[in-house]
C-alpha positions in Angstrom: 0.1 -0.2 0.1 3.0 2.6 0.9 4.4 1.6 -2.5 1.0 2.5 -4.4 0.7 5.7 -2.2 4.4 7.0 -3.0 4.0 6.5 -6.8 0.1 8.5 -6.4 2.2 11.4 -4.9 4.8 11.1 -7.5 2.5 11.3 -10.1 0.3 14.5 -8.4 3.7 16.0 -7.9 4.9 15.6 -11.7 1.7 16.7 -12.7 1.9 19.9 -10.5 5.4 20.6 -12.0 4.3 20.4 -15.5 1.3 22.1 -15.1 2.8 25.9 -15.3 4.4 24.5 -18.5 0.9 23.3 -19.9 -0.8 26.5 -18.8 1.5 29.0 -20.6 1.5 26.5 -23.8 -2.3 26.9 -23.5 -2.2 30.6 -23.1 0.4 31.3 -25.9 -0.2 28.7 -28.9 -3.8 27.1 -28.1 -5.5 30.3 -27.5 -4.4 32.2 -30.6 -5.5 28.8 -32.8 -8.8 28.7 -31.3 -9.8 32.4 -31.3 -8.8 32.4 -35.0 -10.9 29.4 -35.9 -13.6 31.0 -34.3 -13.2 34.4 -35.8 -12.8 32.6 -39.4 -16.7 31.4 -38.6 -17.6 35.2 -38.6 -17.8 37.9 -41.3 -15.8 40.4 -39.5 -15.0 43.9 -41.0 -13.5 46.4 -38.3 -13.7 49.5 -40.6 -17.5 48.8 -41.0 -17.8 47.8 -37.7 -19.6 44.5 -39.2 -19.4 41.3 -37.3 -22.1 38.5 -37.8 -21.6 34.6 -37.8 -21.4 33.0 -41.2 -20.1 29.8 -40.3 -17.9 28.1 -43.2 -19.0 31.0 -45.5 -15.4 31.9 -45.7 -14.2 28.4 -46.1 -16.5 28.2 -49.1 -15.3 31.4 -50.2 -11.6 30.4 -50.0 -11.9 27.4 -52.0 -13.2 29.3 -55.0 -10.4 32.3 -54.4 -8.0 32.1 -57.3 -5.7 34.1 -55.3 -5.8 31.7 -52.3 -4.6 29.2 -54.9 -1.7 31.2 -56.5 -0.4 31.8 -53.0 -0.6 28.2 -52.3 1.1 27.7 -55.3 4.0 30.1 -54.6 4.5 28.9 -50.9 4.6 25.0 -52.0 7.1 26.2 -54.8 9.2 28.4 -52.3 9.3 25.6 -49.6 10.1 22.9 -52.4 13.0 25.1 -54.2 14.6 26.2 -50.8 14.6 23.1 -49.0 16.1 20.9 -51.9 18.8 23.9 -52.8 19.8 24.1 -49.1 20.1 20.5 -48.5 22.1 20.0 -51.8 24.4 22.9 -50.2 24.4 21.7 -46.8 25.8 18.1 -47.2 29.2 18.9 -48.9 29.7 22.1 -46.5 28.8 19.8 -43.3 31.2 16.8 -45.1 34.0 19.8 -45.3 33.3 21.2 -41.6 33.7 17.5 -40.2 36.9 17.3 -41.3 40.2 18.1 -39.3 42.2 21.0 -40.7 43.9 24.1 -39.4 41.1 26.9 -38.8 38.2 24.6 -38.6 36.7 26.4 -35.5 37.1 29.6 -37.1 35.5 28.3 -40.5 32.6 26.7 -38.5 32.0 30.3 -36.8 32.1 32.3 -40.0 29.3 29.8 -41.8 26.9 30.5 -39.1 27.6 34.5 -39.7 24.2 34.6 -42.3 22.0 32.5 -40.2 22.6 34.7 -37.2 21.6 38.0 -38.8 18.1 38.7 -38.5 15.9 37.8 -41.2 15.3 41.4 -42.0 18.1 42.9 -41.7 19.8 40.4 -44.3 16.5 40.8 -46.4 17.1 44.6 -46.6 20.8 44.0 -47.6 20.0 41.8 -50.2 17.0 44.1 -51.3 20.0 46.9 -52.1 22.3 44.2 -53.8 19.3 43.4 -56.2 18.6 47.0 -57.0 18.5 47.3 -60.8 20.1 50.9 -60.4 23.0 50.5 -58.3 23.0 47.1 -56.8 25.8 44.7 -56.7 24.4 41.7 -58.4 24.2 43.3 -61.6 27.6 44.7 -61.2 28.9 41.4 -61.1 27.1 40.3 -64.1 28.8 42.9 -66.2 26.5 45.7 -66.2 23.2 43.4 -66.6 19.7 45.3 -67.0 17.9 43.3 -64.5 14.8 44.1 -62.1 15.2 41.2 -59.9 13.0 42.2 -57.2 10.6 43.8 -60.0 9.7 41.3 -62.6 7.7 38.4 -62.3 10.1 35.6 -63.5 12.6 37.1 -61.0 11.2 38.1 -58.1 10.1 34.4 -56.4 13.8 33.2 -57.5 15.6 36.3 -55.9 13.8 35.5 -52.5 14.5 31.7 -52.7 18.1 32.7 -53.1 17.7 35.0 -49.8 16.5 32.4 -47.8 18.8 29.7 -49.1 21.8 31.7 -47.9 20.3 32.5 -44.7 19.4 29.2 -43.9 21.8 26.7 -45.2 24.2 27.3 -42.5 21.2 25.7 -40.3 20.8 22.8 -42.2 24.5 22.3 -42.4 24.7 22.5 -38.6 22.0 19.8 -38.2 23.7 17.4 -41.0 27.5 17.9 -39.2 25.5 16.7 -35.8 24.4 13.7 -37.6 27.9 13.0 -39.1 29.6 13.5 -35.9 27.2 10.5 -34.8 28.5 8.2 -37.0 31.0 5.8 -35.4 34.8 6.2 -36.7 35.4 2.3 -36.0 32.9 1.8 -39.3 35.0 3.9 -41.4 38.5 2.3 -39.9 36.8 -1.4 -40.9 35.6 0.1 -44.4 39.4 1.4 -45.2 40.6 -2.0 -44.2 38.4 -3.9 -46.7 39.8 -1.7 -49.3 36.7 0.3 -49.7 37.2 3.6 -51.3 35.8 7.2 -50.2 32.8 7.3 -52.4 32.2 3.6 -51.6 32.3 4.6 -47.8 30.1 7.9 -48.7 27.6 5.2 -50.3 27.6 2.5 -47.9 28.1 4.2 -44.7 27.8 8.0 -44.5 24.5 8.1 -46.5 22.5 5.4 -44.9 23.5 6.7 -41.3 23.0 10.4 -42.2 19.5 9.8 -43.7 17.7 10.4 -40.0 19.7 13.9 -39.6 18.7 14.6 -43.3 14.9 13.9 -42.8 14.9 16.2 -39.5 16.5 18.8 -41.3 13.8 18.7 -44.0 11.3 18.5 -41.7 12.5 21.7 -39.7 13.2 23.7 -43.0 10.1 22.8 -44.6 7.9 23.8 -41.7 9.9 27.2 -41.5 9.7 27.7 -45.2 6.2 27.0 -45.7 5.0 29.8 -43.3 7.8 32.3 -44.8 6.9 35.7 -44.2 9.3 38.4 -43.0 12.0 37.7 -45.7 9.4 38.0 -49.1 7.4 40.8 -47.5 10.9 43.2 -47.1 11.9 42.1 -50.7 8.8 42.3 -52.3 5.6 42.9 -50.0 4.6 39.7 -52.4 4.7 41.9 -55.5 5.0 42.3 -58.3 1.4 41.2 -59.5 1.1 38.7 -56.5 4.0 36.6 -58.0 5.7 36.2 -54.7 2.4 36.4 -52.3 2.6 33.3 -50.1 0.1 32.4 -47.9 1.2 34.4 -45.0 1.7 37.6 -47.0 -1.8 37.1 -48.2 -3.3 36.5 -44.9 -1.6 39.9 -43.7 -2.8 41.6 -46.4 -6.5 40.8 -45.7 -6.3 41.0 -42.0 -4.2 44.1 -41.3 -4.6 46.0 -45.1 -8.2 45.2 -45.8 -9.5 45.0 -42.4 -11.4 41.7 -43.2 -10.5 39.7 -39.6 -13.3 36.7 -40.7 -11.4 35.8 -44.2 -7.8 36.8 -42.9 -8.6 34.3 -40.2 -9.5 32.1 -42.5 -6.4 32.1 -44.7 -4.6 31.8 -41.4 -6.1 28.7 -40.1 -5.6 27.0 -43.5 -1.9 28.0 -43.5 -1.8 26.5 -40.1 -3.6 23.1 -41.2 -1.2 22.9 -44.3 2.0 23.2 -41.5 0.4 20.3 -39.4 -0.5 18.2 -42.7 3.2 18.6 -43.9 4.5 17.9 -40.0 2.3 14.6 -39.8 3.5 13.5 -43.1 7.2 13.9 -42.4 7.0 12.5 -38.9 5.3 9.4 -40.5 8.2 9.1 -42.7 10.7 9.5 -39.9 8.9 7.0 -37.6 8.9 4.7 -40.8 12.6 5.0 -41.5 13.2 4.4 -37.7 11.2 1.1 -37.7 13.2 0.0 -40.7 16.5 1.0 -38.8 
């Protein structure tokens, strides 16, 4: 009986210790989500003082809104291209940083500088470099006359370049952590067996690095899908909404148009897309762990 009473007291103490964190999460995370869902069920235009319950009318309109689908396509394209390029650049960078050579610590620190710079600051720096009149990019291209942020064919790719420059160090850091978790004895045994460097990379590094790569893709996909600040500073969603993502469209609807009902519906759909993306990647991660 005493053992059971002791376990019950320990459980109560554990609940009491966890309760403050649960309350903070409920206030900071859960309440805004529920409030957004509730607002999305209303026609709420602040300028006109209009607020009435409309049920799912905002969502019905949303699925027929061509601008929503355009923003979703821009967001998906931005996420897919940016994350793919970051992964392709991060793997060789992490392999380099994992080697032993003089000045490795300095190189590791310098690589993290783009990631450490606030996004708004880095986006403003790149906006100056992309300027068609006095920007560095056109000067490096021999005086080319390209309006990087004003031409529909270039603007989204310019934003992707900024994101790749800033977040590739973060992906490389995650990959580096995975590399350092691979036992050195495996490479020693492979070298004894006469395996080439390429063979070691294919048979040892990539299979054991796969969980770290999937985790990096998960983190970056979730972050890239809700991108706002970098693109907003660069183009504010223009030209002609070609760089408008879901977050930017929701912001414009909420803050510029004052339509809190439809803007909340857009925010909820963005949230649901991120949750769906997280569930898919987590299931994939779980499947990979099960195979291992």
